[in-house]
C-alpha positions in Angstrom: 107.1 88.3 90.8 104.9 85.7 88.3 102.5 88.4 87.8 100.6 87.4 84.7 97.6 90.1 84.8 95.0 88.0 86.4 94.8 85.6 89.2 97.5 83.5 89.1 96.7 79.9 87.2 99.8 78.1 89.1 101.2 81.0 91.7 101.5 80.0 94.8 102.5 81.8 97.9 103.1 80.6 101.5 102.8 82.4 104.4 105.4 81.7 107.4 103.2 82.1 110.9 99.4 82.0 111.7 99.1 85.1 114.3 96.6 87.8 113.4 99.2 89.1 110.4 99.6 85.5 109.2 95.4 84.8 109.0 95.6 88.7 107.3 98.1 87.6 105.1 96.8 84.5 103.9 93.2 86.4 103.0 94.8 88.8 100.9 96.9 86.5 99.0 93.8 84.1 98.2 92.7 86.7 96.2 96.0 86.8 93.8 97.1 82.9 93.9 95.8 80.1 93.4 96.9 78.2 95.9 98.1 80.3 99.6 99.7 77.8 102.4 100.2 78.4 106.1 103.1 77.3 108.0 102.8 77.4 112.0 105.1 76.2 114.4 102.0 75.4 116.9 99.0 73.1 116.5 95.9 74.4 116.0 93.6 74.5 118.6 90.2 72.8 118.2 88.4 75.5 120.5 89.5 79.3 121.1 92.1 78.9 123.3 95.8 80.3 123.6 99.1 79.1 121.9 102.7 78.5 123.3 103.9 81.1 120.2 102.1 83.5 121.5 103.1 84.1 124.9 100.8 87.7 125.3 97.4 86.2 124.1 96.6 86.0 127.8 96.8 89.8 128.1 94.1 92.5 126.3 93.8 93.4 123.1 92.0 95.4 121.0 91.8 96.3 117.0 91.7 99.9 116.7 88.6 102.2 114.2 91.6 101.8 111.1 91.9 97.9 111.3 88.3 96.9 112.8 87.3 99.1 108.6 90.2 96.2 106.7 89.0 93.4 108.5 85.2 94.2 107.7 86.3 94.5 104.7 88.0 91.2 104.4 85.8 89.7 106.9 82.5 90.8 106.5 80.2 90.4 109.9 83.3 89.7 112.0 82.1 91.1 114.7 78.7 90.1 114.6 80.2 86.3 114.4 83.2 87.5 118.0 78.9 88.5 119.6 77.5 85.4 118.7 79.9 83.2 120.5 80.0 85.2 123.4 81.7 88.7 122.8 79.9 92.0 124.4 78.9 94.1 121.9 80.5 97.3 122.8 77.6 100.1 121.3 76.5 101.9 124.1 78.2 100.3 126.5 79.9 103.2 129.2 83.2 103.3 129.2 85.2 105.7 132.2 88.4 107.7 130.8 90.3 108.9 132.7 93.6 111.7 132.7 94.8 113.9 134.6 92.9 116.8 133.7 89.4 114.9 134.9 87.5 111.7 134.2 85.3 111.4 131.4 82.4 108.2 130.2 81.7 107.7 126.9 79.4 105.5 125.0 81.0 104.4 121.6 78.3 104.6 118.8 80.4 102.1 116.7 79.4 98.5 116.4 81.9 96.6 117.7 82.5 93.7 120.7 85.1 93.4 123.6 86.7 89.9 123.1 89.9 88.3 124.0 92.8 88.1 121.1 92.3 84.2 121.5 88.7 84.7 120.0 89.1 87.0 117.8 92.1 84.7 116.3 89.8 81.8 116.6 86.9 83.8 114.7 89.7 85.1 111.5 91.0 81.0 111.7 87.7 79.9 111.0 87.5 82.6 108.4 90.7 81.7 106.3 89.3 78.0 106.3 87.0 78.4 104.8 88.8 80.0 101.6 88.9 77.0 98.5 92.6 77.9 97.8 94.1 78.0 101.1 95.5 75.2 103.1 97.3 75.2 106.7 100.8 73.3 107.7 100.8 73.1 111.2 103.6 71.8 114.3 106.4 72.8 111.5 108.9 75.0 112.0 110.5 76.7 108.8 113.8 76.6 108.7 115.7 78.3 106.2 115.3 80.2 103.0 115.5 77.9 99.4 116.8 80.4 97.0 118.1 80.6 92.8 121.8 80.0 92.4 122.7 83.5 92.3 120.5 83.6 95.8 118.9 86.7 94.2 115.4 84.9 94.2 113.5 83.5 97.1 111.6 80.2 95.5 110.7 78.1 98.9 111.5 77.3 102.4 113.1 74.5 104.6 110.9 72.8 107.4 111.2 70.4 109.8 107.8 68.8 111.5 107.7 69.4 115.2 106.9 65.8 116.1 108.7 63.0 117.5 110.1 61.8 113.7 111.1 65.9 113.1 111.0 65.2 109.6 112.8 67.6 107.4 111.3 69.0 103.9 110.8 71.6 101.3 108.4 73.6 99.8 108.5 75.5 96.5 106.3 78.8 96.0 106.2 81.5 94.3 105.8 84.1 96.6 106.8 84.0 100.8 105.5 86.2 103.4 107.3 85.8 106.7 104.8 86.9 109.4 106.4 84.9 112.4 106.5 88.2 114.5 108.9 89.0 117.4 110.0 85.5 116.7 111.0 85.3 112.9 114.8 84.4 111.9 114.5 86.1 108.4 117.7 88.7 109.7 119.6 85.3 110.0 118.1 83.7 106.3 119.2 87.3 105.0 122.5 87.4 106.6 122.9 83.7 105.2 122.6 85.4 101.6 125.2 87.8 102.1 122.5 90.5 103.0 124.1 93.1 105.2 120.8 94.3 107.0 120.1 98.3 107.3 119.7 99.4 110.8 116.8 99.0 113.0 115.0 101.5 114.9 114.5 100.7 118.0 112.8 102.1 120.9 114.0 100.5 124.3 110.8 100.6 126.4 111.0 98.7 129.3 107.7 97.9 130.0 106.1 95.1 132.0 102.3 94.4 132.8 100.0 92.0 134.8 96.2 91.0 134.3 94.1 88.8 136.0 90.5 87.7 135.0 87.4 88.0 136.8 83.8 86.4 136.8 81.1 89.2 136.3 77.6 88.0 137.8 74.6 89.0 136.7 74.0 92.0 139.3 77.2 93.8 138.5 77.2 93.0 134.5 73.7 94.7 134.2 75.6 97.8 135.3 78.9 97.2 133.6 81.4 100.0 132.9 85.2 99.5 131.7 87.8 101.9 132.9 91.0 103.4 131.5 93.5 105.1 133.6 95.5 107.1 131.1 98.5 108.4 134.1 101.5 110.4 133.5 105.2 110.0 132.8 106.7 109.9 136.4 104.2 108.1 138.6 105.4 104.3 138.4 102.5 103.0 136.4 102.0 104.3 132.8 98.2 102.7 132.7 95.7 101.3 134.4 92.8 99.2 132.6 89.5 97.3 133.6 88.2 95.8 130.6 85.3 93.2 129.6 86.0 90.5 127.0 83.7 87.4 126.2 81.4 84.9 128.4 80.8 87.7 131.1 84.8 87.8 132.0 86.6 91.2 133.0 90.2 91.5 132.8 91.9 94.1 135.0 95.8 95.1 133.7 98.5 97.1 135.6 101.2 98.5 132.7 104.3 100.1 133.9 107.2 101.4 131.2 110.6 102.6 132.2 111.2 99.8 134.2 111.8 101.3 137.7 108.1 99.0 138.8 106.6 96.3 137.2 103.4 95.5 138.7 103.3 92.5 141.1 101.5 88.9 139.5 101.3 87.9 143.6 97.4 87.5 144.1 97.4 90.3 147.5 99.7 92.3 145.9 98.0 92.7 143.1 95.1 92.9 144.1 96.3 96.0 146.2 97.9 98.3 143.8 95.2 97.9 141.9 92.8 99.4 144.1 94.4 101.9 144.9 94.8 103.1 141.0 90.9 103.1 140.3 88.6 105.6 141.5 86.1 103.9 144.2 82.8 103.0 142.1 85.6 100.8 140.2 86.9 99.1 143.3 83.4 98.4 144.5 82.2 96.7 141.2 85.5 94.8 141.2 85.0 93.5 144.9 81.9 92.2 143.8 84.1 90.0 141.1 85.1 86.3 141.1 88.6 85.7 140.8 89.2 83.6 137.5 92.5 83.5 136.1 96.1 85.2 137.1 97.4 87.7 137.8 100.3 86.7 135.0 103.4 89.3 133.8 104.4 90.2 130.5 107.7 91.6 130.2 109.3 93.7 126.7 112.4 95.3 126.4 112.0 97.2 123.3 110.0 97.7 120.0 111.9 97.6 116.8 111.4 98.9 113.1 113.4 96.8 110.2 114.4 98.6 107.4 114.7 96.0 104.9 113.1 99.0 102.1 117.6 100.0 102.6 118.6 97.3 101.2 120.2 97.6 97.6 119.2 94.1 96.7 116.2 92.9 98.5 115.6 89.4 97.2 112.2 88.6 94.7 109.5 86.5 96.1 110.1 87.4 99.7 108.3 89.8 101.8 108.0 90.7 105.3 105.1 91.8 107.4 103.9 92.7 110.7 106.0 92.1 114.3 108.8 90.5 112.2 108.5 94.1 109.9 107.7 96.2 113.0 107.0 95.5 116.6 104.9 98.1 118.7 104.7 98.9 122.5 101.7 96.2 123.0 100.0 99.1 125.6 98.5 101.3 122.7 96.6 98.3 120.9 98.4 99.2 117.2 100.0 95.6 116.8 97.2 94.3 114.8 95.9 96.9 113.2 99.2 97.7 111.7 99.5 94.7 110.1 95.8 94.8 108.9 97.5 98.0 107.4 100.2 96.4 106.1 98.4 93.7 104.6 95.6 96.0 102.9 98.6 97.9 101.6 99.9 94.3 99.9 96.5 93.9 98.0 97.3 97.4 96.7 100.5 96.6 95.5 99.4 93.1 94.1 96.6 94.8 92.3 98.5 97.9 90.8 100.9 95.3 89.6 98.2 93.3 87.7 97.5 96.0 85.9 101.1 97.8 85.4 103.9 95.1 86.3 107.4 96.9 87.2 110.6 95.6 88.6 111.5 95.3 91.9 107.7 94.3 92.9 109.2 93.1 96.5 111.2 96.1 97.3 108.1 98.7 96.5 105.9 96.7 98.3 108.7 97.2 101.6 108.8 100.7 100.7 104.5 101.3 100.6 104.4 99.3 103.9 107.1 101.2 106.0 105.3 104.3 105.2 101.6 102.6 105.6 103.1 102.1 109.7 104.7 105.6 110.2 102.3 107.6 112.3 101.5 104.2 114.5 105.2 104.0 115.2 105.7 108.0 115.4 102.3 108.0 117.7 104.5 105.6 120.1 107.0 106.9 120.0 105.6 110.2 121.2 104.0 109.0 124.0 107.1 106.3 125.1 109.7 108.8 125.3 108.1 110.8 128.4 109.0 108.2 130.7 112.0 108.2 131.9 114.4 105.0 131.4 112.6 104.9 127.8 115.7 105.3 124.7 115.4 105.8 121.1 118.3 104.2 119.4 118.7 105.1 115.8 121.3 107.2 113.6 118.3 110.2 113.0 116.2 111.4 115.7 112.8 111.0 115.2 111.3 114.7 114.2 108.9 116.6 117.0 108.7 114.4 119.5 108.6 116.9 122.3 106.8 119.0 120.5 104.0 116.7 120.2 103.9 115.8 123.7 103.5 119.7 124.6 100.9 119.9 121.8 99.1 116.7 122.9 99.1 117.9 126.9 97.5 120.7 126.0 94.6 119.6 123.4 93.9 117.0 126.3 92.9 119.4 128.8 91.0 121.5 126.6 89.3 118.6 125.4 88.4 117.4 129.1 87.3 120.6 129.7 84.9 121.2 126.9 83.2 117.6 127.3 82.9 117.7 130.7 81.6 121.7 131.1 79.5 121.9 127.4 79.2 118.0 127.2 80.7 118.7 123.4 83.0 115.5 122.6 84.2 116.6 119.2 88.2 117.5 120.4 88.1 114.0 122.2 86.8 112.4 119.1 89.4 114.0 116.7 91.7 112.5 119.1 90.2 108.9 119.7 90.3 108.9 115.3 94.1 109.5 115.1 94.9 107.3 117.9 92.9 105.0 115.9 95.2 105.7 112.8 92.1 107.1 110.9 93.0 110.3 111.1 96.3 111.5 109.8 98.1 113.6 112.1 98.2 116.5 109.5 94.6 116.6 110.5 95.2 117.0 114.3 98.7 118.7 114.0 97.2 122.0 111.7 97.3 125.9 112.8 93.9 125.9 112.9 94.2 123.5 116.4 97.3 125.3 117.4 95.5 128.5 117.9 92.8 127.2 119.4 95.2 125.7 122.1 97.3 128.9 122.5 94.6 130.1 124.3 94.9 128.9 127.9 95.3 132.4 129.8 99.2 131.4 130.1 98.7 128.4 131.7 102.2 126.0 132.6 100.8 124.0 129.5 100.3 126.5 126.9 104.2 128.0 128.2 105.7 124.7 127.2 104.3 124.2 124.0 104.9 128.1 122.8 108.3 127.1 124.2 108.3 124.4 121.9 107.0 125.7 118.4 109.1 128.8 118.6 107.0 131.3 116.6 104.7 133.9 117.7 102.7 134.7 114.7 99.3 133.0 113.3 99.9 133.3 110.1 103.7 131.0 110.2 102.4 128.7 112.2 101.4 125.6 109.8 104.8 126.5 108.3 106.3 125.6 111.8 104.0 122.2 112.1 105.3 121.3 108.6 108.9 122.0 110.3 108.6 120.3 113.3 106.5 117.3 112.8 106.5 114.5 109.6 104.4 115.0 106.8 103.0 111.0 106.8 101.5 112.5 103.3 101.9 108.9 101.5 100.3 106.7 104.9 96.8 107.0 104.1 95.1 105.6 100.7 92.5 107.5 98.1 90.1 105.4 99.7 90.4 105.7 103.4 90.3 109.8 102.3 86.9 109.4 101.0 85.6 107.0 103.5 87.1 110.2 106.7 85.3 113.0 104.3 82.1 110.9 104.1 82.0 110.1 107.6 84.1 112.2 109.7 81.7 115.2 110.4 78.6 113.1 110.9 80.3 111.0 113.5 81.9 114.2 115.1 78.6 115.9 115.6 77.4 113.0 117.1 
């Protein structure tokens, strides 16, 4: 690792993959390396459009609040650019959220925009293209790693063009970062170097969803409401979304977890199932829309969290980020945000290395990334493991899953009642901020809130939570919580904590 106490005079970094993770990584590296090259297997589009290397781009994507904070830091004004290109401002737009305890209408106060993954990636791509020390090599596959003679240092990559000539070449670099996603070959490359890759955590999540898009006519556009249905385990369908993207287009998505049922891609069957799942108000609005594209399906078998940080001898000059490091159930919209968190973590580590160089830099970065992504992995596991057919495979069990499930059930019940009966959305805001990866889980799972929850007139939800808690003395609640769930202490840096302290009370009051 040739960090010399300032921006490298002759340093070059290679990024494998030009998706959201790759673009974000290149943006971070451009502050520390003289040259950054992004190698991408696809041709780059000349306008916003799907790439073959991103098969799920047709379906809905979203950036969680934590991701939005990070993207705004590195790409200031990117939301304004999205809106200029046709994305829909979400500030003040109504969203109907339905759970088993009731139906709420919310209006986001923060500035954001609804868009497709394609448009977001285009905006970031255009921004990165403007960085003078970043360049792109499209239509090129990475075939392997170049290493030092002792195989302890990665010094570049072997490439092969995807045109008719199939030209093979090599590129040298001081740092190689693999952001190639689920199609990454980094495990194969490590095994070629004689590495024994540690056991990954696997969440076997048989997931299927189907999405159809519609044109929104002006008379419907004026009164548009997005819709999210958070179903309960065992109902066959795990989520339903009706969401607006850019250019007055709306998408409807039906998702199913567990493998017993997959939403149809047949037009008639899809429309029939959708009408059965949404409220009459949304169904009536959908009938006035003009079919545009789809429905198309997407299937996924598992989420995987690699533990490269457990390798005794990780090669210097190599890092892994994004879905190649940890892939998520896409229904929760965590992937792009976690990739942004990992890229920001890399920036923090580079800054520290500049000030105080330490050995084993890359291994340290991988450890820090694991700490940073842990809350997202745990929260998605808490949700997915409610479903029959989902299985967690690892040598060590996840902590506190059933307790968290019962806690969130009762919390959601209380939050819904408080919002419907008193118009007080403070509890919902707290849950939203945790799921948005801004609020540490320890600020949500705590003795104060637990005491509030365990006052539900002996309801079924209260009894189930008490049974999982296994403690009746309120003075011992916090100690018991500390035993049950992970600490996540290293997942949130001081900058985020300061921002949270400054803004949390004001936003909660609104």
